[in-house]
N, C-alpha and C positions, 0 to 999 in steps of 0.2 A: 496630506495624508488621508487615505479613503477608508472611509468608516460604511460598513455594511449593516442595517438592521437594528442600528444603534449602537452596535459592537465598537470597539476600537482593538487594533491588534496590538495594544502598548498595556493593555488590562493583564495584572496579575491573576493567576488560575486562582479558583476558592482554595482556601485552606484545607477542606475536607477531602479534597482528592489527593493531597502529597503524603500522608501515609499511608494510603492505598498503593499509590505508585511505588512508594518504598518497599511496601513489605512484598508486592509481587517483583521487585525486581532482585529480593534476596530469596526468595522461597526456591529452595532445591527440587531437583525433577520427581523424586520418587513423592515428595508433599504435594506438588503441582498436578499429578495424576491423579490423585484422591481429593483434589479440591473440589466439591461440589458445586462450589459458588461459580468457577469458569464454565462459561459455557463452551463446549466442544463437540460441535458437531458429529463427530467419530463416536462420540460416548452417547449422543442423544441423537440418535437419527429420526426419531417420531418429533419432529417439531412441532407438530399439531397440539402434543399434550403435555409441552413446555409453557410453563406459566411467563417465561420469558421473551417468548416468540410469537408474534402476530404476522400471520400470513398475509402478506399485501397482495402479492401476485406470483405465478408460475410461471417460467420460459418454459415451452414444449421444444422439444429436441430440433424439429425444424428450423424454430428460429435461432436456437442456440448454433446450429450448421450454416446456416446463412450468414450470420455475424463472422462465425470463424473462415468463413472462405475467403474473405477478404484479406485475413491476413496470412502472410507468405514468410514474413520475417526474411533477415538478411545477416549476410556474415561480412564482417571487414575485421582485416587483420591489422592488431594493434602490438609494434614492435617493441614498446618502451615498457621493460619492465618495472616501472615505479605504477603505470596503472593499476597495479593490483592491489594498490595502498588507497583507491580513490573511494571517498566515503559518500559523495553523492554528485547529482549532475542536474542539469535542466535540461529539457524539451521543450520549443517553441518559446512562448513567451518569456522573456527573460526577468526574473524577479529581483528587485531593486533591496536586497537584505537591509541597507542603511536607512533608507527610506521608508520601509514595509510597503511597498506598493510597486507597481507594475507600471514602466515608464509610457508615457502616452506615445502615440503614433505607431508605425508599423512595425511587426515583430516578427521573427523568423517564422517559418512557416512549421506546424506543427508534422512530426511524420504521419505520413498518408495512410499508410497500412493500420499504425495504432488508433489513427481517427476513425477508420472504417469500421473497425474492429468494436470499439469502446460505442461510437453513433450507433452502432449495429443492434449492440445489446441494450443501450440506454439512450433512446432517440431523443430523450428530452435534455440531454447534454450536448453543448458543442464544443469538444476537448480543444483546449488552445495553449496550453502548459501544464507542465507535468515538472514534479521533483522525484528523481530517480534517488532512493537511498541505498546503499550497499550497507549490513549489519553483519557484523560477528558476534558470538557468543561474547558476553559482557558490556555490549554498547546497547544505548538506550535512547529512547526520544521523550522529550522532556514535555509536561503539559502545557498543550498551547489549543488554540483554534484559528481557522484559516478565515480570516475575513476581510483580507485586504483586497477581494475581488469586489467588483460593482455589480455581480450577478451573484443571485441565489440560487443558481441552477447546483444540483447536486454534485458532490465529490466522490470520484471513484478509486479506490484504492485496492491495488492487486499485490498478491503475495507470492513470491516464488523463491524456492530455498527450505531452510529452515523455518522451524515452528516460530512464531512469534506472539507472546502476549500483547491484546491492545486493549487498551482502557477508555470507555467513552463516559464520558458525564454530562448530566444536562439539569438545567434549574427545574424543579417542579411549578408548575407556573399557579397550582394551587396551595402549596405549602412553603414555596420559598426554598425548599431545602433541595441538593444535588443527588440525583439518582444516579449511579453508574452501571454499567454491566462490563465485565471483564470477559473477553473473547478469546480461546486459543485458536490464532489463524495460522492455517497450514497453507503448504504449496499449490498453489491453482484456486485460493480460496480471493473472492473478490468481496468486497466491503463496499455498500451506498451509502452515503450521508447526504440526505436530503429530507426536505421539510423542515421542522424545528430541529435534527439532528444535523442538517446541515451547518449551524453553529456552536454544536457539542464542542466540548473542552474533549481532547483525546491526547493518550500518548503509549509509548511500547516501553514498559518497564523491562521486558527480559525476551532476550533471543535464547530458544531453548537448543543446547549443542545436539550436535549428532543427530540433527532429525530428518536434514534434506533426502528426500527420495531417492531410493537408489538407482531410478532411471536417470536421476537427474544430477548425481553427486559426479559424473566424469566430464561432464558437458563444459567445453564444446569440442574437447577433444576428440571423445567419440561418435560426434556427428559431423565431422568434416567429410564431404560427401565426394565419394570416388578418389581419393587420393591417390590410393596406389596405381587404379588403371589409368588416372592422369598423367601418371607419371610426375607428381609434384609432392613437397615434402608437406605434412601437417604442422601447419603453421600455428593450430592451436594446441600442441604438447602441450608448450610450457604452464598453460592454463590446468592441465588435468589435475583432479583432486581440489582445485580452487571452490567450486562450489559447495564440496561436501560440506563447509561448515560455514556457509553464507547466506544470508538472507538479502534478497533484492526486493523493494518495495517500490513500484509506480503508482503516484498519489496525481490523479489528472481532475482537472479543474478547468471551468470555462472562466474568463478572465473578465468579461464583459456583456450586457446584453446588447 
């Protein structure tokens, strides 16, 4: 079993985070909108004057454009209707959930377009494995931390679709108490957990229903390229509306140094 930074993947989460997770799991939408303890970038655009935030670096538009230029995306038609019930999948290195470790030796290649996108944005990370979670309202992700990798390179988490609440907690090195932050993640947001936060406890207590951006809610049915001109049927029509109440999270990490 791999242990990184003195942390074990079998350690139970701190008791102080459990009631926080349960509180936000049950918090109704109207109360969530008015909860000033939740960091919401739509509500606090001027991060420089927010005590919870420290500016580490800014990415200029040219850098972002160069990174996204690598990402072309692709379509793959899946005819199995049961695929809509998929809860998670993996990319690249395959995690052994029983052993809580990555198998030794060669691993499947990580998708090249996602690799170039993430490495372009965060060059200090070499993407090797990812877990893709498919959430619906009512789903949660329990409190845990990612310490099975033998690299302390940062984790990148990308959100698509409905809003999700994200809790991160880390032990204060001076007091020993767990300090936490609750963030409302919206479609297109990316979270980088690096440095000390690489080993933070984190969870997703709630998916906020009916918050998928309108331009994404009919995907991929409304993006099938030139179906009429090509005289072909839209194989994605059966998926129309599927994204409207879904959150897809792609959590990317480097397995080894």
